[in-house]
N, C-alpha and C positions, 0 to 999 in steps of 0.2 A: 619277536618270538620270546625274548626274555620276559617281557611284560605278561604274556599269556602264562608262562611257567609260574610266575608269582601269583597270578589270579588262581590258577589251578591248585597250587600247593596251599594257598590260603583258604580257599572256599570250597574245595571238593567235599570235605567232610560235612560242612554245613548243608550243602545242597543234598548230599546223600541222606543225612539225618532227616531233613525236611521231607524228602520223598518217601523215606521209610514211614514217617509219621502219617502221611496222607494215603499211602497205598497199602501199608501193612504187609509188605512182601519184600524181604531183603534182596532177593535176586532181581526182581523187577526194579527196585529202587537203584540198584547198582547199574543195571542196563540203561535206565532213564538218565541217570547221572552222566554216564558216558555220552549219551546223545546230547545232553545239555552242553557239555564242554566241547563237543565236536562243533555244535552250532555256535557256541561262544567264540571258538577259535576263528571262525569265519566272520562273525559279527563284531568282534571286539574293536576293530578300527572305527566302526560307526557308532560305538557307545558314546553318548553325549555327556553322560555323567549327571543327568537330571535327577537320578535317584542313587541310593547306595548300590554298589555293584552286587552285593549279596541279594538285595531285593530284586535286581534285574535277573540274576541267575535263578533265583527261586521262582520268579514269574515264568521264566523259560521252562523250568522243571514242572511247574503247574500246568503249563500248556502242553508239554510232552505227555504228562499223565492224563490229561483230559483227552488228548488225541488217542492215547492207548485205550481209554475207556470207551470211546466212541466205536472203536473197532471190535470190542468184546461184546458178547451176549450178556445182557443183565442177569445177575443171579442174586438170589436172596438167601442169606445164610443166617438162619434163626436157631439159636440154641438157648436152653434154659440158663438163666444167669444166676450165679451165686451173688447174693446181695451183701454189699459192704455196709458198714455203719453209716447211716445217712447224716449223722452229726459231723462226720469228717468232711473237710473240704475236698473238692475234686482233685486238686493238685496233690494233696497228701495221699489220696488213694492211689494215684498213679505211681507213687514211690513204692507202694506195697505190691510186689510182683504177683501175688495171687489175685488181688483186686484189679490190677492193671488190665488184665485180659478182659474182665467184665466191662471196664470202662471203654476199652478199645472196641468191643462188640457194639456197645451202645453208640459210641462215636461213629463207627462205620455205618450205622443205620441212619444217622442224622442226615437231613437234607443239606445241600449246599445253600448258602455259603457258611452255615454254622460249623459244619465239619472242618472245613479248611481254615476258617478263622481261628477256631479253637486250637487246631494243630499248630498253626503258625505261632500262636501266642505261647502255648505251653511247651511244645516240643522244640520249636526253632527259636523261641524266646525273642521274637521280633517285636518291635515297638508297635503301638497302635498306628503311628504315623506311617511306618513301613507297610503294615498290613493294609491300611487304607489305600496307599499308593499302588499296591499290587492290584487292587480291585478298581482303581480309578475313583475312589471314594474318599471321604474325610476320615481323620483319626477318630472323631466322635462316632461315626458309623461303625468303625472297626470295634471300638470299645463297647458299644451297645450290642452289636452282633455277638461279640465274645461272651458278654454276660448273659445274653439270651441262650447261647449254646450251653453255657455252664448250667443254667437253670433247666434246660431240656434234658441234659444228661442226669442231673440230680433227680428230676421228676421221673425219668425212665427207670432209674435204679430203685427209687422208692416204690414205684408201681409194681415192679418185679418182686418186691419184698413180699 
């Protein structure tokens, strides 16, 4: 039980931030994070350590979010975007609160796996190795997917201009 308490206190915030980044809903992220740690409590004795425990917990979070999405009716939320300076990098734009919402809107509309890979890299600051392992792919696949997602976001922001 002490081992679980350490995992909980060490990784709770990381898992919650990851879920906030992919679902864009603080309440839902908190609920899903609770589910993840409830499942982790039961599954921790079987954790083999093949990957980083943060990666394992985020994968559980991803699966919980995907299960939640399957239960929901699909909705499309399209609003007119305020266009940021296209010469700025995507990461710098996220730091600007006014432009961050525009990026999140574009990111939300991206297809998978681009949306999730970008979120894992930028918001959760996972390595390409960890991202690749979450998807059962290589680090190179994660890197290429991330850069394609960046380009798609940049293109969508420029088109909206």
